[in-house]
C-alpha positions in Angstrom: -24.4 -17.2 -5.9 -25.4 -14.1 -3.8 -28.4 -13.6 -6.1 -30.0 -16.7 -4.6 -30.3 -14.9 -1.4 -32.0 -11.7 -2.6 -35.4 -12.5 -1.0 -33.8 -13.1 2.3 -31.8 -9.9 2.1 -35.1 -8.0 1.6 -35.9 -8.6 5.3 -34.3 -5.3 6.5 -36.3 -4.2 9.6 -33.9 -4.1 12.6 -36.8 -4.6 15.0 -37.9 -7.8 13.3 -34.3 -9.1 13.3 -33.7 -8.2 16.9 -36.8 -10.2 18.0 -36.3 -13.1 15.7 -32.5 -13.2 15.1 -32.0 -16.9 15.9 -35.0 -18.0 13.8 -33.8 -15.8 10.9 -30.3 -17.1 11.1 -31.2 -20.8 11.0 -33.8 -20.3 8.3 -31.2 -18.4 6.3 -28.6 -21.1 6.7 -31.1 -23.9 5.7 -32.1 -21.9 2.7 -28.5 -21.5 1.7 -28.0 -25.2 1.7 -31.1 -25.9 -0.2 -30.8 -23.2 -2.9 -27.1 -23.5 -3.2 -26.8 -27.3 -3.0 -23.8 -27.4 -5.3 -21.8 -25.0 -3.2 -22.4 -24.0 0.4 -20.3 -20.8 0.1 -20.2 -18.0 -2.4 -17.5 -18.6 -5.0 -14.3 -16.7 -4.1 -13.5 -14.6 -7.2 -10.1 -13.6 -8.3 -9.6 -9.9 -7.4 -7.9 -7.2 -9.6 -5.7 -5.5 -6.9 -4.9 -2.7 -9.3 -8.6 -1.9 -9.8 -9.3 -2.2 -6.1 -6.6 0.4 -5.2 -7.6 2.6 -8.2 -11.1 2.8 -6.7 -9.7 3.6 -3.2 -6.9 6.0 -4.2 -8.1 7.3 -7.7 -5.3 9.9 -7.9 -2.0 8.1 -7.7 1.4 9.8 -7.5 5.0 8.9 -8.0 5.2 8.0 -4.3 2.6 5.2 -4.6 4.0 2.3 -2.7 4.5 -1.3 -3.7 3.9 -2.3 -0.1 0.2 -1.2 -0.3 -0.2 -3.7 -3.2 1.7 -6.3 -1.2 -0.5 -5.8 1.9 -3.7 -6.3 -0.1 -2.3 -9.3 -1.9 -1.3 -10.9 1.4 -4.8 -10.3 2.7 -6.2 -11.9 -0.4 -3.8 -14.8 -0.2 -4.5 -15.3 3.6 -8.2 -14.3 4.1 -9.5 -13.4 7.5 -11.5 -15.8 9.5 -14.7 -13.8 10.3 -15.3 -15.9 13.4 -12.0 -15.0 15.0 -10.9 -11.8 13.4 -10.3 -8.8 15.7 -11.6 -5.3 15.2 -8.1 -4.2 14.0 -8.0 -7.1 11.5 -11.3 -6.1 10.0 -10.4 -2.4 10.0 -7.2 -3.3 8.1 -9.3 -4.4 5.1 -10.4 -0.7 4.6 -13.9 -2.0 3.6 -16.1 -2.1 6.7 -17.2 1.0 8.5 -17.2 1.3 12.3 -20.9 0.7 12.5 -20.6 -2.3 10.2 -17.9 -3.8 12.4 -20.0 -3.2 15.5 -23.0 -4.9 13.8 -20.9 -7.9 12.9 -19.6 -8.3 16.5 -23.1 -7.8 17.9 -24.4 -10.5 15.5 -21.6 -12.9 16.5 -22.3 -12.3 20.2 -26.0 -13.0 19.9 -25.9 -16.0 17.6 -22.5 -17.5 17.9 -20.0 -18.2 15.1 -21.2 -17.7 11.5 -22.2 -20.9 9.8 -21.9 -19.5 6.3 -20.7 -16.4 4.5 -24.3 -16.0 3.3 -25.2 -15.0 6.8 -23.6 -11.6 6.2 -26.8 -10.7 4.4 -28.7 -11.0 7.6 -26.7 -8.3 9.3 -28.7 -5.1 8.7 -25.8 -2.6 8.5 -23.9 -4.6 5.9 -25.2 -4.0 2.4 -24.8 -6.3 -0.6 -22.2 -4.0 -2.3 -20.0 -4.1 0.8 -20.3 -7.9 1.0 -19.2 -8.3 -2.6 -16.1 -6.2 -1.9 -15.4 -8.1 1.3 -15.8 -11.7 0.0 -12.3 -12.0 -1.6 -10.6 -11.2 1.7 -12.6 -13.3 4.2 -13.3 -16.9 5.0 -14.8 -19.0 7.8 -12.1 -21.0 9.6 -12.3 -24.5 10.7 -10.9 -26.1 13.9 -7.2 -25.7 14.6 -5.0 -28.4 13.2 -1.5 -29.6 13.9 1.4 -28.2 12.0 2.1 -31.5 10.2 -1.5 -31.5 8.9 -1.2 -27.8 7.9 1.9 -28.6 5.9 0.0 -31.3 4.0 -2.8 -28.8 3.0 -1.4 -25.3 2.4 -3.7 -22.5 1.5 -1.0 -20.9 -0.8 1.7 -22.9 -2.5 3.2 -21.5 -5.7 6.4 -20.7 -7.7 6.4 -17.7 -9.9 8.8 -16.1 -12.3 8.5 -12.7 -14.1 10.8 -11.0 -16.5 10.7 -8.1 -18.9 12.7 -5.5 -20.8 12.5 -2.2 -22.7 12.6 -3.1 -26.4 14.3 0.1 -27.5 18.0 0.4 -26.7 18.8 2.7 -23.8 22.2 4.5 -23.7 23.3 2.5 -20.6 23.3 -0.7 -22.7 25.1 0.8 -25.8 28.8 0.2 -26.4 31.1 2.8 -24.9 31.3 5.9 -27.2 34.8 7.5 -27.0 33.3 10.8 -28.1 30.8 10.8 -25.3 31.4 12.5 -21.9 29.7 9.6 -20.1 32.3 7.2 -18.8 30.1 4.4 -17.5 27.5 1.9 -18.7 25.2 -0.5 -17.0 27.0 -3.6 -15.9 24.2 -6.1 -16.4 21.8 -7.2 -19.1 18.8 -5.1 -20.1 16.1 -7.5 -18.8 14.8 -7.6 -15.2 13.9 -10.7 -13.3 11.7 -11.6 -10.3 11.4 -15.1 -8.7 9.1 -15.9 -5.9 8.2 -19.1 -3.9 5.6 -19.2 -1.2 4.2 -22.0 0.9 1.7 -20.9 3.5 -1.5 -21.6 5.4 -3.5 -18.8 7.1 -3.0 -18.7 10.9 -0.6 -21.6 10.8 2.7 -21.1 9.0 4.5 -19.3 6.1 7.7 -19.9 4.2 8.8 -17.8 1.3 11.7 -16.7 -0.9 11.9 -13.6 -3.1 14.7 -13.0 -5.6 14.9 -9.8 -7.8 17.2 -8.0 -10.2 16.5 -4.7 -12.0 17.4 -4.0 -15.6 21.1 -3.2 -15.8 22.0 -5.1 -12.7 24.4 -8.0 -12.9 22.9 -11.4 -12.8 25.0 -12.8 -9.9 26.8 -11.3 -7.0 28.0 -13.1 -3.9 29.0 -10.9 -1.0 27.8 -12.5 2.2 29.4 -9.7 4.4 27.1 -7.3 2.6 24.1 -9.6 2.7 24.1 -10.1 -1.1 23.4 -13.7 -1.9 23.3 -14.2 -5.6 20.6 -12.0 -7.1 20.8 -8.3 -6.4 18.0 -8.6 -3.8 17.3 -11.8 -1.8 14.6 -12.1 0.9 13.7 -15.2 2.9 11.2 -15.7 5.8 9.9 -18.5 7.9 6.8 -18.0 10.1 4.9 -20.1 12.7 1.6 -18.9 14.2 -0.6 -20.0 17.1 1.7 -22.6 18.6 0.7 -22.5 22.3 2.0 -19.4 24.0 3.8 -18.3 20.8 1.2 -16.4 18.8 3.6 -15.4 16.0 7.3 -16.3 15.3 9.2 -15.0 12.3 12.7 -15.7 11.3 14.2 -13.8 8.3 12.7 -10.7 6.8 9.7 -9.2 8.5 7.8 -6.0 9.3 5.8 -4.7 12.3 2.6 -2.6 12.5 1.5 -1.2 15.9 -0.6 1.7 17.0 -0.8 4.7 14.6 2.6 3.9 13.1 4.8 6.4 15.0 7.3 3.6 15.9 6.3 0.6 13.8 4.6 1.5 10.5 4.9 -1.7 8.5 6.0 0.2 5.4 2.6 1.0 3.9 -0.4 3.2 4.4 -3.6 4.0 2.6 -2.9 7.6 2.0 -5.4 10.4 1.2 -8.0 9.3 -1.4 -11.7 8.4 -1.8 -11.6 6.4 1.4 -11.8 9.6 3.4 -12.8 7.8 6.7 -10.7 4.7 7.3 -7.5 6.2 6.0 -6.9 8.1 9.2 -6.7 4.9 11.4 -3.9 2.4 11.5 -4.6 -1.1 12.8 -2.4 -3.0 15.1 -1.8 -6.1 13.0 1.6 -7.1 14.6 4.3 -9.1 12.9 4.1 -10.1 9.3 6.6 -11.6 6.9 8.3 -9.3 4.4 7.6 -10.5 0.9 8.0 -7.3 -1.2 10.9 -6.6 -3.5 11.3 -3.0 -2.2 14.8 -2.9 -0.8 14.1 -0.9 2.3 11.8 -0.6 5.4 12.1 -4.1 6.6 13.8 -5.9 9.5 16.1 -8.9 9.0 16.5 -11.2 12.0 14.0 -12.8 14.4 10.8 -11.7 16.2 8.2 -13.4 18.3 4.8 -12.5 19.9 4.1 -14.3 23.2 0.8 -14.5 25.1 1.4 -13.5 28.7 -2.3 -13.7 29.6 -5.6 -14.1 27.7 -5.6 -10.3 27.0 -1.9 -9.4 27.0 0.8 -10.1 24.5 4.5 -9.0 24.2 6.5 -8.9 21.0 10.3 -8.9 20.9 12.3 -8.3 17.8 16.0 -8.3 16.9 17.4 -7.3 13.5 20.7 -6.9 11.7 20.3 -5.6 8.2 22.5 -3.9 5.6 21.5 -0.6 4.0 22.6 1.3 0.9 24.6 4.3 1.9 26.7 7.1 0.5 29.8 7.5 2.7 32.7 10.0 2.9 35.7 10.5 5.1 36.3 13.5 7.4 38.8 14.7 10.0 36.8 13.4 13.0 35.4 10.0 11.8 36.9 7.4 9.7 33.8 7.6 7.5 30.5 9.3 7.7 27.2 8.4 6.0 25.7 11.4 4.2 22.6 9.8 2.6 20.7 6.5 2.6 19.5 5.8 -1.0 16.2 4.0 -1.3 16.0 3.4 -5.1 17.4 -0.2 -4.9 19.3 0.3 -8.2 22.9 -1.2 -8.4 23.7 -0.9 -12.1 26.8 1.3 -12.3 30.1 1.2 -10.4 29.0 4.2 -8.2 25.7 2.5 -7.4 27.3 -0.8 -6.7 29.8 0.9 -4.3 26.8 2.0 -2.1 25.2 -1.4 -2.1 24.6 -2.6 1.5 27.5 -0.5 2.8 25.9 0.4 6.2 25.1 -2.0 9.0 22.0 -1.3 11.1 21.1 -3.1 14.3 17.6 -2.9 15.8 16.1 -4.2 19.1 12.4 -3.6 19.7 9.5 -4.4 22.1 5.8 -4.0 21.8 3.5 -4.7 24.8 -0.3 -4.9 24.1 -3.3 -5.2 26.4 -6.8 -5.7 24.9 -9.8 -4.5 26.7 -12.7 -6.9 27.3 -15.5 -7.1 24.7 -13.4 -5.7 21.8 -13.7 -2.2 23.3 -10.2 -1.2 22.6 -6.5 -1.6 23.6 -3.5 0.1 25.0 0.1 -0.6 23.9 3.7 0.3 24.5 6.3 0.4 21.7 10.1 0.8 21.9 12.8 0.6 19.2 16.5 1.0 19.6 18.6 1.5 16.4 22.4 1.6 16.0 24.6 2.1 13.0 28.3 1.2 12.4 28.9 4.6 10.8 28.3 8.1 12.0 25.3 9.6 10.0 25.5 13.3 9.1 23.6 14.8 6.3 25.1 17.5 4.2 25.6 20.9 5.9 22.6 22.7 4.4 20.0 24.9 6.2 17.1 22.5 5.7 19.1 19.6 7.2 19.8 21.5 10.5 17.4 19.2 12.5 17.9 16.0 10.5 19.2 12.9 12.4 23.0 12.8 13.2 24.9 10.2 15.2 25.1 6.5 15.4 22.2 5.6 17.7 18.5 6.4 18.1 15.8 5.4 20.6 12.1 6.0 20.3 9.2 4.9 22.6 5.5 5.5 22.3 2.2 4.7 24.0 -0.9 4.1 21.8 -4.5 3.4 22.7 -7.9 3.3 21.1 -11.4 2.9 22.6 -14.9 2.2 21.2 -17.9 3.9 22.8 -21.2 3.3 21.0 -20.5 4.4 17.4 -17.4 6.5 18.3 -13.9 5.2 17.9 -11.2 7.3 19.7 -7.5 6.6 19.0 -4.1 8.1 19.4 -0.4 7.6 19.9 2.3 9.7 21.5 6.0 9.1 20.9 9.3 10.5 22.3 12.5 10.1 20.3 16.1 11.2 21.2 15.6 14.9 20.4 11.9 15.4 19.5 8.3 14.1 20.0 5.4 13.2 17.8 1.7 12.6 18.4 -1.4 11.6 16.6 -5.0 11.6 17.9 -8.3 11.1 16.1 -11.9 10.0 16.0 -13.9 7.9 13.5 -17.7 7.7 13.9 -20.8 6.6 12.0 -24.2 8.2 12.3 -26.2 5.4 10.8 -25.7 4.1 7.3 -25.8 7.5 5.6 -23.1 9.5 7.4 -19.5 8.8 8.4 -17.1 11.3 9.9 -13.4 11.3 10.8 -11.0 13.8 12.2 -7.2 13.5 13.0 -4.7 15.9 14.4 -0.9 15.4 14.1 2.3 16.9 15.4 5.8 15.8 14.4 8.6 18.0 15.8 11.4 19.2 13.5 13.8 16.9 15.3 11.5 13.9 15.6 13.3 10.9 14.1 11.5 7.6 13.5 13.1 5.2 11.0 10.3 2.6 10.8 7.3 4.8 11.5 4.7 5.7 8.9 1.8 7.6 10.4 -0.5 9.9 8.5 1.5 12.8 7.1 1.7 15.2 4.1 5.4 14.8 3.7 7.1 11.6 2.8 8.3 11.2 6.4 6.7 12.2 9.7 9.0 15.1 10.7 8.7 18.9 10.9 4.9 18.9 10.4 1.7 19.9 12.1 -1.8 19.3 10.6 -5.4 18.5 11.0 -7.5 16.4 8.8 -11.3 16.0 8.5 -13.3 13.7 6.3 -17.0 13.1 5.7 -18.9 10.5 3.6 -22.6 10.9 2.9 -24.9 8.4 1.3 -28.2 10.3 0.8 -29.6 7.6 -1.5 -28.8 4.0 -2.2 -27.3 4.9 -5.6 -25.4 8.0 -4.6 -22.4 8.7 -2.4 -20.5 11.9 -1.6 -17.1 12.0 -0.1 -14.9 14.9 0.9 -11.8 15.7 3.0 -9.9 18.8 4.0 -6.4 18.7 5.3 -4.5 21.7 6.7 -0.7 21.4 7.3 2.2 23.5 8.2 6.0 22.9 8.3 7.7 25.0 11.1 11.2 24.5 9.6 12.7 24.6 6.1 12.3 21.7 3.7 14.0 20.6 0.5 13.3 23.3 -2.1 11.5 25.4 0.5 13.8 27.9 2.1 11.4 29.1 4.8 8.7 27.8 7.1 5.6 27.0 5.0 2.0 25.9 5.1 -0.7 24.7 2.8 -4.0 22.9 2.6 -5.5 20.1 0.5 -9.2 19.3 -0.2 -11.0 16.6 -2.2 -14.6 16.2 -3.4 -16.1 13.1 -5.0 -19.6 12.2 -6.2 -20.2 8.5 -7.0 -23.3 7.1 -8.8 -23.9 3.4 -8.8 -27.3 2.7 -10.2 -26.7 -1.1 -10.5 -24.0 -3.7 -9.7 -22.8 -3.4 -13.3 -22.6 0.4 -13.8 -20.4 2.7 -11.7 -19.5 6.3 -12.3 -17.7 9.0 -10.3 -16.6 12.6 -10.6 -13.9 14.0 -8.4 -11.9 17.2 -7.9 -8.8 17.7 -5.8 -6.8 20.9 -5.1 -3.6 21.2 -3.1 -2.1 24.5 -2.1 1.6 24.4 -1.0 4.4 26.9 -0.7 7.6 26.3 -2.7 10.8 28.2 -3.7 10.3 30.6 -6.6 11.8 28.8 -9.6 12.6 32.1 -11.3 14.5 33.5 -8.4 18.3 33.8 -8.6 18.8 34.8 -4.9 20.9 32.5 -2.6 17.8 32.1 -0.4 14.8 31.9 -2.7 11.5 33.6 -1.7 8.7 31.2 -1.0 5.6 31.5 -3.2 2.2 29.7 -3.3 1.6 26.9 -5.8 -1.7 25.2 -6.6 -2.0 21.7 -8.1 -5.5 20.7 -9.4 -6.8 17.4 -10.6 -10.3 16.5 -12.0 -11.4 13.1 -13.1 -14.6 11.6 -14.6 -14.6 7.8 -14.6 -17.4 5.5 -15.8 -17.3 1.7 -15.9 -19.7 -1.0 -17.0 -19.0 -4.6 -16.0 -20.7 -8.0 -16.6 -18.9 -10.1 -14.0 -16.7 -12.9 -15.4 -17.5 -11.7 -19.0 -16.3 -8.3 -19.8 -15.8 -4.7 -18.5 -15.3 -1.4 -20.1 -13.9 1.8 -18.5 -13.7 5.3 -19.8 -11.7 8.0 -18.0 -11.1 11.7 -18.5 -8.4 13.2 -16.4 -7.1 16.8 -16.4 -5.1 19.0 -14.1 -1.9 21.0 -13.7 0.4 23.0 -11.5 0.3 26.8 -11.1 3.1 28.9 -9.5 1.9 32.3 -8.4 4.4 34.2 -10.6 4.3 32.0 -13.6 1.7 30.8 -16.2 0.0 27.5 -15.3 1.2 24.1 -16.7 -1.9 22.1 -17.7 -2.4 18.5 -18.9 -5.2 16.2 -20.2 -5.5 12.4 -20.5 -8.3 10.4 -22.1 -8.3 6.7 -21.9 -10.4 3.6 -22.8 -9.9 0.2 -21.0 -11.6 -3.0 -21.9 -11.3 -6.5 -20.4 -12.7 -9.8 -21.8 -13.1 -13.0 -19.7 -13.3 -16.4 -21.3 -13.2 -19.8 -19.7 -9.4 -20.0 -19.6 -8.3 -16.7 -21.1 -8.5 -13.1 -20.0 -7.6 -10.2 -22.3 -7.0 -6.6 -21.2 -6.3 -3.6 -23.3 -5.9 0.2 -23.0 -5.7 3.1 -25.5 -4.9 6.5 -24.0 -4.2 10.0 -25.4 -2.4 12.6 -23.3 -1.2 16.2 -23.7 0.6 18.2 -21.1 2.5 21.5 -21.3 5.5 20.0 -19.6 6.6 17.6 -16.9 5.0 19.8 -14.1 1.5 18.8 -15.3 2.3 15.1 -15.7 -0.7 12.7 -15.2 -0.4 9.5 -13.2 -2.9 6.7 -14.1 -3.1 3.1 -12.8 -2.7 0.4 -15.4 -3.8 -3.2 -15.1 -0.8 -5.5 -14.6 0.2 -9.0 -13.8 -0.5 -10.6 -10.4 2.1 -9.3 -7.9 3.1 -6.4 -10.2 1.8 -2.9 -10.6 2.3 -0.1 -13.1 1.7 3.7 -12.6 3.4 5.5 -15.4 3.6 9.3 -15.7 2.0 10.7 -18.9 3.6 13.9 -20.1 4.3 15.9 -23.2 2.0 14.8 -26.1 1.4 11.3 -27.3 -0.4 8.0 -26.9 -0.1 5.1 -24.5 -1.5 1.6 -25.0 -1.0 -1.9 -23.7 -2.3 -5.4 -24.3 -2.2 -8.1 -21.6 -3.3 -11.7 -21.6 -3.6 -14.3 -18.9 -4.0 -17.9 -20.0 -4.8 -20.8 -17.7 -2.9 -23.7 -19.2 -4.0 -26.2 -16.5 -5.2 -26.3 -13.0 -1.7 -25.6 -11.8 -0.2 -23.4 -14.5 -0.9 -19.8 -15.5 0.9 -17.6 -18.0 0.7 -13.8 -18.4 2.0 -11.8 -21.4 2.0 -8.0 -21.5 3.1 -5.5 -24.1 3.0 -1.7 -23.6 4.1 1.3 -25.6 4.3 5.1 -25.3 4.6 7.2 -28.4 5.4 10.9 -28.3 4.6 13.3 -31.1 6.7 16.3 -30.0 10.1 14.8 -28.9 12.8 12.7 -30.5 14.6 11.7 -27.3 13.1 10.0 -24.3 14.5 10.4 -20.7 18.1 11.4 -20.1 21.4 10.1 -18.9 21.9 6.3 -19.2 18.1 5.8 -19.5 18.0 7.9 -22.7 16.3 6.4 -25.8 17.1 7.9 -29.2 13.6 8.1 -30.7 10.0 8.9 -29.9 8.7 5.6 -28.6 9.3 3.4 -25.5 8.0 -0.2 -25.5 8.1 -2.9 -22.9 7.4 -6.6 -23.0 6.9 -8.8 -19.9 6.1 -12.4 -19.3 5.1 -14.2 -16.1 4.6 -17.8 -15.3 3.0 -19.2 -12.1 2.9 -22.8 -11.0 0.5 -23.6 -8.2 1.3 -26.9 -6.4 
């Protein structure tokens, strides 16, 4: 439908629009109705979340987070109202630049609410490619309705079930072998299960249930004292929004995002990738229901956001949640917690023993004041956390400044301000024994140049349990760094992106027996000659210091390592018909004192779209010297699922997936994947070991939309 408006979009002169904005707007809207008489809005296409993230973070890792997928899926399921969305709401899409957001607000201020999504083409700074990426995540809201009317017309109402299993037998599911040294087996069946129900309407209400069990976990457990209600993981939430003074009320499982994530980080972040500009800024999106199956980083209790004035809100939260824990007894305490496992696996007696063993209480507050004219905001965050067990990590040098005790308190002040095309932001936090701070700037110099810079400091004794700001490490602790990113669009078809990140760790880390430092840089060239053809070439190199693996000393010397990755990706797509993608990926790891470990992956993807059927397939070949040079590549998966396997050794990887629309209400997905190795006869180790050279998986998913 957007093609219909190409002649209108050709009117690009800002001086003409500035003088004739109202005339252009109403002419545009009238033309939309006339030319698109069968539909007054562009059709909202179904988005491939995996592809969207693959374009944004083209080099995945083993730390890639399910919550990032969940955040985008929630944004897709609950699109933003462009007439009421705040700056932070729009920034959280990671699509619009600062200058584009400014242009949208300026347009709204001069002309009033948008009458049609086609009007986006009349905003000079927003190009057609950006509009196409934005459309799945936005809408134009109607007048507010009562809760009873909202319940009768939900925007999202579905029941979904997914299951799958490894087709080859793993050792954990074999009968006990008396000659084996292994004394345990998995206690549950080999298939996994995931059940989800959701009933919601954007800006009105949400109710949801998520049940999940991993392969090897028992089907049913009932331990209310440990918050285990049937399936291995159960999550429920109820949410009401925009009910008078109550802007947001959540009961059950929820998350909180405020400031730059030093106190409340909502469990996900964009990370360092091709989006070199927006990745440095965290939006204050407030409370949101927790709907992921990741068994950590969420609150369980109740929270509410109240409007104190037209520009000031306060959020209060209370939580009592059970955490997995490894506990021991000592001479001082009846028991101490030495670690908090995050895997979520409860398949063997030792894993089950740790299941929800630790009780955690949280009480939090967030006070936010918005400046007039969408110029910025200032906020205060506080979080008190208490445990029913003394936490003390093992007595090792790198744990010297890790959290110990039963209580933690952290407070922060965050602020951001917009001046012309400059966006300044920052947050400073104080915890019980250390401090953390983030400050940065994002700016646009017209359509062709964007720039970002961010500095960070996290003390070696800075402890934040729900924070997730920008960091090189997996947690914001014991780190200092500075990041700079630039994006240049010299011509309409070309775009160059780059970042450089310098970091240092003042204290020891796991497998690093001395203070260390490093740097990371990234270069990408993208060529998009048309809407159908897209190609890019990128290179990334990360220098870090690690223990010498060949050293036999008690305290290993620290040596330099270099990890390199290069990718060439080309894709051709005919929307709603087919797409083909070819990718060459290579890279490896080099220790200063050892030969390099190198790897290569070549893959071909193809997707066909029919009226009710979609077919997707991949064929990939990979070769790596060892596990150090493993290659991570995104795979297309079912809705609300993702797959990022590690390719290592030598072999092939292929999958076939189909999605079939049986009726207006019912969809079915089937997926089969297999990895074949040419140089090994056993896959994995321990209870996951497979006797043979292939690993196959079959999955099925059914969704009923009411």
